[in-house]
C-alpha positions as CSV (number, residue, x, y, z in Angstrom):
1,M,-11.3,-37.9,-38.2
2,A,-8.5,-35.8,-36.8
3,T,-5.3,-37.6,-36.2
4,N,-2.9,-34.7,-35.5
5,K,-1.8,-33.8,-32.0
6,T,-3.5,-31.0,-30.1
7,L,-2.1,-27.5,-29.9
8,T,0.2,-26.5,-27.1
9,P,-1.0,-23.7,-24.8
10,E,1.6,-21.3,-26.2
11,E,0.6,-21.9,-29.8
12,A,-3.1,-21.6,-28.9
13,V,-2.7,-18.3,-27.1
14,D,-0.7,-16.7,-29.9
15,M,-3.3,-17.5,-32.6
16,S,-6.6,-15.8,-33.1
17,R,-10.1,-17.3,-33.7
18,R,-9.7,-16.9,-37.5
19,A,-6.3,-18.6,-37.3
20,V,-8.1,-21.5,-35.5
21,G,-10.4,-21.9,-38.6
22,R,-7.4,-22.0,-41.0
23,W,-5.6,-24.5,-38.8
24,A,-8.7,-26.7,-38.8
25,L,-8.9,-26.5,-42.7
26,M,-5.3,-27.5,-43.0
27,R,-5.7,-30.4,-40.7
28,T,-8.8,-31.6,-42.6
29,L,-6.9,-31.5,-45.9
30,R,-4.0,-33.5,-44.4
31,D,-6.5,-36.1,-43.2
32,I,-7.5,-36.9,-46.8
33,F,-4.1,-38.4,-47.4
34,S,-3.9,-40.2,-44.1
35,Y,-5.1,-43.7,-43.1
36,H,-8.5,-42.3,-41.9
37,N,-9.4,-40.5,-45.1
38,P,-13.1,-39.8,-45.9
39,L,-13.3,-42.5,-48.6
40,R,-12.1,-45.2,-46.1
41,Q,-14.6,-43.9,-43.5
42,F,-17.4,-44.1,-46.1
43,M,-16.5,-47.8,-46.9
44,D,-16.4,-48.6,-43.2
45,A,-19.8,-47.1,-42.6
46,Y,-21.2,-49.1,-45.6
47,R,-19.9,-52.4,-44.3
48,F,-21.3,-51.7,-40.9
49,N,-24.8,-51.0,-42.4
50,V,-24.6,-54.3,-44.3
51,I,-23.6,-56.3,-41.2
52,R,-26.3,-54.7,-39.1
53,W,-29.0,-55.5,-41.7
54,S,-27.9,-59.1,-42.0
55,A,-27.9,-59.5,-38.2
56,S,-31.4,-58.1,-37.9
57,N,-32.9,-60.2,-40.8
58,L,-30.8,-63.4,-40.4
59,R,-29.9,-63.5,-44.1
60,E,-27.7,-61.9,-46.6
61,P,-29.0,-58.7,-48.3
62,T,-29.9,-58.9,-52.0
63,L,-28.3,-56.8,-54.7
64,G,-31.1,-54.2,-54.6
65,K,-30.8,-54.0,-50.8
66,R,-27.1,-53.5,-51.0
67,V,-27.6,-50.6,-53.5
68,R,-30.1,-49.0,-51.1
69,L,-27.7,-49.4,-48.2
70,F,-24.9,-47.9,-50.3
71,L,-27.0,-44.9,-51.2
72,G,-28.1,-44.5,-47.6
73,T,-24.6,-44.2,-46.3
74,R,-23.1,-40.8,-45.8
75,N,-21.2,-39.7,-48.8
76,P,-17.5,-38.7,-48.6
77,L,-18.2,-35.0,-49.1
78,R,-20.5,-34.9,-46.0
79,I,-17.9,-36.9,-44.1
80,L,-15.2,-34.4,-45.2
81,R,-17.5,-31.5,-44.0
82,D,-18.1,-33.2,-40.6
83,N,-14.4,-33.8,-40.2
84,F,-13.7,-30.1,-40.8
85,R,-16.4,-29.1,-38.2
86,Q,-15.0,-31.5,-35.7
87,N,-11.5,-30.3,-36.2
88,R,-12.6,-26.7,-35.8
89,A,-14.5,-27.5,-32.6
90,D,-11.6,-29.3,-31.1
91,L,-9.1,-26.6,-31.9
92,T,-11.5,-23.9,-30.7
93,A,-11.9,-25.7,-27.4
94,D,-8.2,-26.0,-27.0
95,W,-7.8,-22.3,-27.9
96,E,-10.5,-21.2,-25.5
97,R,-9.0,-23.3,-22.7
98,A,-5.5,-22.0,-23.2
99,V,-6.6,-18.3,-23.4
100,I,-8.9,-18.5,-20.4
101,G,-6.0,-20.1,-18.5
102,R,-3.7,-17.3,-19.5
103,I,-6.3,-14.7,-18.5
104,N,-6.7,-16.3,-15.0
105,L,-3.0,-16.5,-14.6
106,S,-2.6,-12.8,-15.6
107,L,-5.3,-11.8,-13.2
108,E,-3.7,-13.7,-10.4
109,E,-0.4,-12.0,-11.1
110,L,-2.1,-8.6,-11.1
111,G,-3.9,-9.3,-7.9
112,S,-0.7,-10.1,-6.0
113,I,1.0,-6.7,-6.8
114,P,1.2,-4.5,-3.7
115,L,-0.2,-1.0,-4.1
116,H,3.0,0.8,-3.2
117,S,5.1,-1.1,-5.8
118,R,3.1,-0.9,-9.0
119,P,5.3,-1.6,-12.0
120,R,5.7,1.0,-14.8
121,D,4.0,-1.2,-17.4
122,L,0.9,-1.8,-15.2
123,A,-1.4,-0.1,-17.7
124,K,0.0,-2.1,-20.6
125,R,-0.5,-5.3,-18.7
126,L,-4.1,-4.4,-17.8
127,D,-4.8,-3.5,-21.4
128,R,-3.3,-6.8,-22.6
129,V,-5.6,-8.8,-20.4
130,G,-8.5,-6.7,-21.6
131,R,-7.7,-7.5,-25.2
132,M,-7.6,-11.2,-24.5
133,I,-11.0,-11.0,-22.8
134,N,-12.5,-9.0,-25.7
135,R,-11.0,-11.5,-28.2
136,M,-13.0,-14.3,-26.5
137,T,-16.4,-12.6,-26.9
138,G,-18.6,-11.7,-29.8
139,Y,-18.9,-15.0,-31.6
140,E,-21.4,-17.9,-31.5
141,H,-21.2,-20.2,-28.4
142,C,-18.5,-18.0,-26.9
143,P,-17.7,-18.6,-23.2
144,S,-19.0,-16.1,-20.6
145,L,-16.1,-14.1,-19.1
146,L,-18.2,-11.6,-17.2
147,T,-16.6,-12.5,-13.9
148,E,-13.1,-12.1,-15.3
149,K,-14.1,-8.8,-16.9
150,L,-15.5,-7.4,-13.7
151,L,-12.5,-8.6,-11.8
152,L,-10.1,-6.8,-14.2
153,S,-12.1,-3.6,-13.9
154,T,-12.0,-3.9,-10.1
155,Y,-8.2,-4.3,-10.1
156,R,-7.9,-1.3,-12.4
157,Y,-10.1,0.7,-10.1
158,I,-8.1,-0.3,-7.0
159,F,-4.8,0.5,-8.6
160,M,-6.0,4.0,-9.6
161,A,-7.6,4.8,-6.3
162,P,-5.6,6.9,-3.8
163,H,-4.6,5.0,-0.7
164,D,-3.2,5.6,2.7
165,R,0.5,4.8,3.4
166,R,-0.6,2.2,6.0
167,F,-2.2,0.1,3.3
168,G,0.7,0.3,0.8
169,T,1.6,-3.4,1.2
170,L,-2.0,-4.5,0.6
171,C,-2.7,-6.1,-2.8
172,P,-6.0,-6.0,-4.7
173,D,-6.6,-9.7,-4.2
174,G,-6.5,-9.3,-0.4
175,I,-9.0,-6.4,-0.5
176,C,-11.4,-8.4,-2.6
177,G,-11.0,-11.4,-0.3
178,M,-11.9,-9.3,2.8
179,L,-14.9,-7.9,1.0
180,R,-16.1,-11.4,0.1
181,Q,-15.7,-12.5,3.8
182,N,-18.0,-9.6,4.7
183,G,-20.7,-10.9,2.4
184,V,-20.0,-9.1,-0.9
185,P,-20.6,-11.4,-3.9
186,P,-17.9,-11.5,-6.6
187,E,-20.1,-9.8,-9.2
188,S,-20.6,-6.8,-6.8
189,L,-16.9,-6.1,-6.1
190,Y,-16.6,-3.5,-8.8
191,Y,-19.3,-1.3,-7.2
192,Q,-17.6,-0.6,-3.9
193,N,-16.1,2.7,-2.8
194,Y,-12.4,1.9,-2.8
195,E,-11.3,5.5,-2.3
196,S,-12.9,5.6,1.1
197,L,-11.8,2.1,2.0
198,L,-8.2,2.7,1.2
199,Q,-8.2,6.0,3.2
200,G,-9.3,4.1,6.4
201,R,-12.6,5.8,6.6
202,E,-16.0,4.2,7.5
203,T,-17.5,3.0,4.2
204,V,-20.8,1.4,3.2
205,I,-20.4,-1.9,1.2
206,Y,-23.1,-2.7,-1.4
207,E,-24.6,-5.7,-3.0
208,F,-25.9,-5.7,-6.6
209,A,-29.5,-6.9,-6.4
210,S,-32.6,-6.9,-8.6
211,G,-36.1,-5.9,-7.6
212,G,-39.4,-7.7,-8.2
213,K,-40.0,-5.9,-11.5
214,G,-36.5,-6.6,-12.9
215,Q,-35.0,-3.3,-11.8
216,Q,-31.4,-3.6,-10.6
217,Y,-30.1,-1.5,-7.8
218,L,-27.3,-1.4,-5.2
219,R,-28.5,-2.6,-1.8
220,P,-26.3,-1.5,1.2
221,L,-25.1,-4.3,3.4
222,E,-23.2,-2.8,6.3
223,H,-20.6,-0.2,7.4
224,V,-17.0,-1.4,7.5
225,R,-13.6,0.1,8.0
226,L,-10.2,-1.1,6.9
227,D,-7.7,-1.3,9.7
228,A,-4.0,-2.1,9.8
229,G,-2.9,-3.8,13.0
230,P,0.3,-5.7,14.2
231,G,-1.2,-9.0,13.0
232,G,-2.0,-7.7,9.5
233,Y,-5.0,-6.1,7.8
234,D,-8.6,-6.6,8.7
235,M,-11.9,-5.2,7.6
236,L,-13.9,-4.5,10.7
237,P,-17.6,-3.6,10.9
238,A,-18.1,0.0,12.1
239,R,-19.8,0.5,15.4
240,R,-23.1,2.2,14.9
241,P,-25.0,3.9,17.8
242,E,-27.5,1.5,19.4
243,G,-29.8,4.2,20.8
244,P,-32.5,6.1,18.8
245,F,-31.4,8.7,16.4
246,R,-31.5,12.2,17.9
247,F,-31.3,15.5,16.0
248,P,-28.8,18.1,17.2
249,R,-30.0,20.9,19.5
250,G,-31.7,23.8,17.9
251,G,-34.1,21.8,15.8
252,R,-37.7,22.7,16.3
253,G,-40.7,20.6,15.3
254,R,-38.5,17.7,14.2
255,T,-39.3,14.1,14.9
256,A,-37.2,11.2,16.2
257,L,-38.0,7.6,16.9
258,R,-38.5,6.2,20.3
259,K,-37.5,2.7,21.5
260,D,-41.0,1.4,20.6
261,G,-40.7,2.7,17.1
262,K,-43.2,5.6,17.4
263,K,-42.4,9.2,16.6
264,R,-42.0,11.9,19.2
265,E,-41.6,15.6,18.7
266,E,-38.6,17.5,19.9
267,Y,-38.7,21.1,21.0
268,R,-36.2,23.7,22.2
269,K,-35.6,24.1,25.8
270,G,-37.9,26.7,27.3
271,E,-40.5,26.7,24.6
272,E,-44.1,27.4,25.4
273,N,-45.3,24.0,24.1
274,G,-42.1,22.2,25.2
275,P,-42.2,19.1,27.4
276,E,-40.7,20.9,30.4
277,H,-43.4,23.5,30.4
278,K,-46.1,20.9,30.0
279,S,-44.7,18.7,32.7
280,Q,-44.5,21.5,35.2
281,K,-48.1,22.6,34.3
282,Y,-49.5,19.1,34.6
283,K,-47.5,18.5,37.8
284,S,-48.9,21.6,39.5
285,Q,-52.4,20.8,38.5
286,K,-52.1,17.3,39.8
287,Q,-50.6,18.5,43.1
288,R,-53.4,21.1,43.4
289,H,-56.1,18.5,43.1
290,K,-54.3,16.2,45.4
291,N,-54.2,18.7,48.3
292,V,-57.7,20.0,47.9
293,I,-59.6,19.2,51.2
294,N,-62.7,20.5,52.9
295,Y,-61.2,22.4,55.8
296,L,-63.7,22.3,58.7
297,P,-62.0,22.9,62.0
298,D,-63.2,21.5,65.3
299,K,-64.6,24.1,67.7
300,N,-63.1,22.4,70.8
301,K,-59.5,22.3,69.6
302,N,-56.8,24.9,69.9
303,Y,-55.4,25.9,66.5
304,E,-52.6,28.0,67.8
305,N,-49.2,27.6,66.1
306,R,-50.6,25.1,63.6
307,T,-50.2,25.2,59.8
308,Y,-52.3,24.0,57.0
309,R,-52.0,24.1,53.2
310,Q,-54.5,26.3,51.5
311,A,-55.9,24.6,48.4
312,S,-56.3,27.7,46.3
313,H,-52.7,28.4,45.6
314,G,-50.7,25.7,47.4
315,K,-49.0,27.9,50.0
316,E,-48.6,27.3,53.7
317,H,-50.2,29.7,56.1
318,R,-50.1,29.9,59.9
319,L,-53.3,30.3,61.8
320,R,-53.7,33.4,63.9
321,T,-53.6,33.0,67.7
322,G,-56.8,33.0,69.4
323,R,-60.2,32.0,68.2
324,Q,-62.6,34.1,66.3
325,R,-66.0,32.7,65.8
326,K,-68.4,33.6,63.0
327,G,-71.3,31.4,62.7
328,G,-69.6,28.5,64.5
329,R,-66.6,28.4,62.2
330,I,-63.1,29.9,62.4
331,S,-62.3,32.5,59.8
332,L,-58.8,33.6,58.7
333,R,-57.9,37.2,58.5
């Protein structure tokens, strides 16, 4: 077994994965000359097997049984190989833990840099973190650093995007935090439009989703706008019009949605088939049918200076003075 002390974080970060294998081999060879060498481990395992057999059978094992127990114990070469594998696994875990900690610390430092005070070696620092992430991938049982890789790409995108002077003191970590508060998952931060956000314009935020057939796409969440106020920065949802969508004037034959969700046609003002022309036509017909009456005047009444509405064309006429009888009815001339 390994008896040496574990690596310090500084030593683990400076070495590579191949250096971890060499370090594990050196530790295994040093263990041969230590108290817990493979031969001593073999004898300890053999004594344990003899004691376990005696306890289960309530008697001492015979010479032949002792030989079989001796041959059934792991040989020193297998013990030496297992020690090397264990040392390499322990050192690899220490190395991975130290490198991942350094990556997260570097990302935290990059995320706290304001946009207006970017250092000159910003590109080198971003590339250094990228090399550390690439060094942790590509081998068997490697840890998944997809979140860190996407976050690094997001920070690089934010630093390279043009920004308004109002948002100069804003840092990438603050922008990502406001997006997460508006419902954007961490794996979808890279797919946002930071050029429009940092210019203070109304921007659509997206969510990386997958369809029923395994197809992946960007699903829009809502419209937001980055605002700088006296109390700090805030990402406010943009106000969308609540009424139905209307096309601008001049469009003919276009459709728009009514409140009930059905479509209606829009026409130009004054068109032959427009709603104004139709409404006037229907209104006049309705008024005409409403005022149609059978006019049959009484013979014994004086109709001088009285008016009535003629049903044929809806105009008012005044009766002539005097009575003119034709067949018992009054006729208008």
